[in-house]
C-alpha positions in Angstrom: 0.0 0.0 0.0 1.3 3.5 -0.9 1.5 5.9 2.0 0.2 9.5 1.8 3.8 10.7 2.0 4.8 8.6 -1.0 1.8 10.1 -2.9 2.8 13.6 -1.9 6.4 12.9 -2.9 5.3 11.4 -6.3 3.0 14.4 -7.1 5.6 17.0 -5.9 8.2 15.4 -8.2 5.7 15.2 -11.1 4.8 18.9 -10.6 8.5 19.9 -10.8 8.9 17.8 -14.0 5.7 19.4 -15.5 6.6 23.0 -14.6 10.1 22.7 -15.9 9.5 22.8 -19.7 7.0 25.7 -19.7 9.3 27.7 -17.4 12.3 27.0 -19.6 10.3 28.1 -22.7 8.8 31.2 -21.0 12.2 32.4 -19.8 13.5 32.2 -23.4 11.1 35.1 -24.1 10.8 36.9 -20.8 13.5 38.2 -18.4 12.7 37.8 -14.7 11.7 41.3 -13.6 14.1 41.9 -10.8 17.5 43.4 -10.3 18.8 45.1 -13.4 15.8 43.7 -15.4 13.2 45.2 -13.0 10.3 46.8 -14.8 6.8 47.8 -13.9 3.8 45.6 -14.6 4.4 42.7 -12.2 2.4 44.0 -9.3 3.5 45.3 -5.9 7.1 45.2 -4.9 9.0 44.6 -1.7 12.5 45.1 -0.4 14.9 42.8 -2.4 16.7 41.5 0.7 13.4 40.6 2.4 12.2 39.0 -0.8 15.3 36.8 -1.0 15.0 35.8 2.6 11.3 34.9 2.3 11.4 33.1 -1.1 14.5 31.0 -0.3 13.6 30.2 3.4 11.6 27.0 2.7 14.8 25.3 1.6 16.2 25.7 5.1 13.2 25.4 7.5 11.4 22.7 5.6 14.5 20.6 5.0 15.5 20.9 8.7 11.9 20.1 9.7 11.5 17.0 7.5 15.0 15.5 7.4 15.1 14.2 11.0 12.0 12.1 10.4 13.4 10.1 7.5 14.5 6.5 8.0 18.0 7.4 6.8 18.4 10.6 8.8 21.3 9.3 10.8 23.0 7.6 7.9 26.4 9.4 7.2 25.7 9.2 3.5 22.4 11.1 3.7 24.0 13.7 6.0 26.9 14.2 3.5 24.4 14.3 0.6 22.1 17.0 2.2 24.9 19.2 3.6 26.0 20.9 0.3 22.3 21.7 -0.4 21.9 23.2 3.1 25.2 25.2 2.8 24.1 26.5 -0.6 20.7 27.6 0.6 22.0 29.0 3.8 24.1 31.3 1.7 21.1 32.2 -0.6 18.8 32.7 2.3 21.0 34.4 4.9 24.3 35.7 3.5 23.2 37.0 0.1 20.3 39.2 1.4 22.7 40.7 3.9 25.1 41.5 1.2 22.3 43.1 -0.8 21.3 45.2 2.2 24.9 46.2 2.8 25.4 47.1 -0.9 22.2 49.2 -0.7 23.5 51.0 2.4 26.9 51.7 0.8 25.6 52.8 -2.6 22.6 55.0 -2.4 21.1 53.2 -5.4 22.1 49.6 -5.6 22.2 47.9 -9.0 20.1 45.1 -7.5 17.5 47.4 -6.0 15.9 49.2 -9.0 12.5 49.8 -7.4 12.0 46.6 -5.4 11.4 43.0 -6.0 8.0 41.9 -7.4 5.9 40.1 -4.8 4.5 37.8 -7.6 8.0 36.6 -8.5 8.9 36.1 -4.9 5.7 34.0 -4.4 6.4 31.8 -7.4 10.0 31.3 -6.1 8.6 30.5 -2.7 6.3 27.8 -4.1 9.1 26.3 -6.2 11.4 26.2 -3.2 8.7 24.5 -1.1 8.4 21.7 -3.7 12.2 21.5 -4.2 13.0 21.4 -0.4 10.3 18.7 0.1 11.6 16.5 -2.7 15.2 16.9 -1.7 14.7 16.3 2.0 12.4 13.3 1.6 14.5 11.7 -1.2 17.8 12.0 0.8 16.3 11.1 4.2 13.7 8.5 3.3 13.5 7.2 -0.3 17.1 6.9 -1.5 18.5 3.3 -1.4 22.0 3.8 0.1 22.7 0.0 0.5 22.4 -0.8 -3.2 24.5 2.1 -4.4 28.1 0.9 -4.6 29.3 4.0 -6.5 27.8 6.5 -4.0 31.0 8.2 -2.9 32.3 8.5 -6.5 29.1 10.1 -7.7 29.0 12.3 -4.6 32.5 13.7 -5.1 32.1 14.2 -8.8 28.8 16.0 -8.2 30.5 18.1 -5.5 33.3 19.1 -7.9 30.7 20.1 -10.5 28.6 22.0 -7.9 
């Protein structure tokens, strides 16, 4: 019998697969309207540092909330596998917004703050990051088969070098 978590995992993964191609095609014709490409017409805006913190935050809090409940949460391989993800998103969620804020204080008009960050874009990124964090955390802590993967460390270090 399939559990509700397996169904949620399956449909979250399916959603990511389905939104990928339309997003790729749309971004061939549209530039994301923030930073130096900011333009009116995308609704209300908010502070760019706050937008970055809010839209990237699910990758930290949801991962840290879900990961300990997985059956592989104490497996060293799963901890090594999730660590670069968490380090990366810690930087995107905490360090980068502080740098934006400091740049804005040092330069009266920061290049990354041309009128704010569209709330609509931040909300789309928030939803994507919810799905991404859920899929990453559950795969690494619950659904990945570490016993049958003899090339784990090779693939991990090759991926880390590419990352």
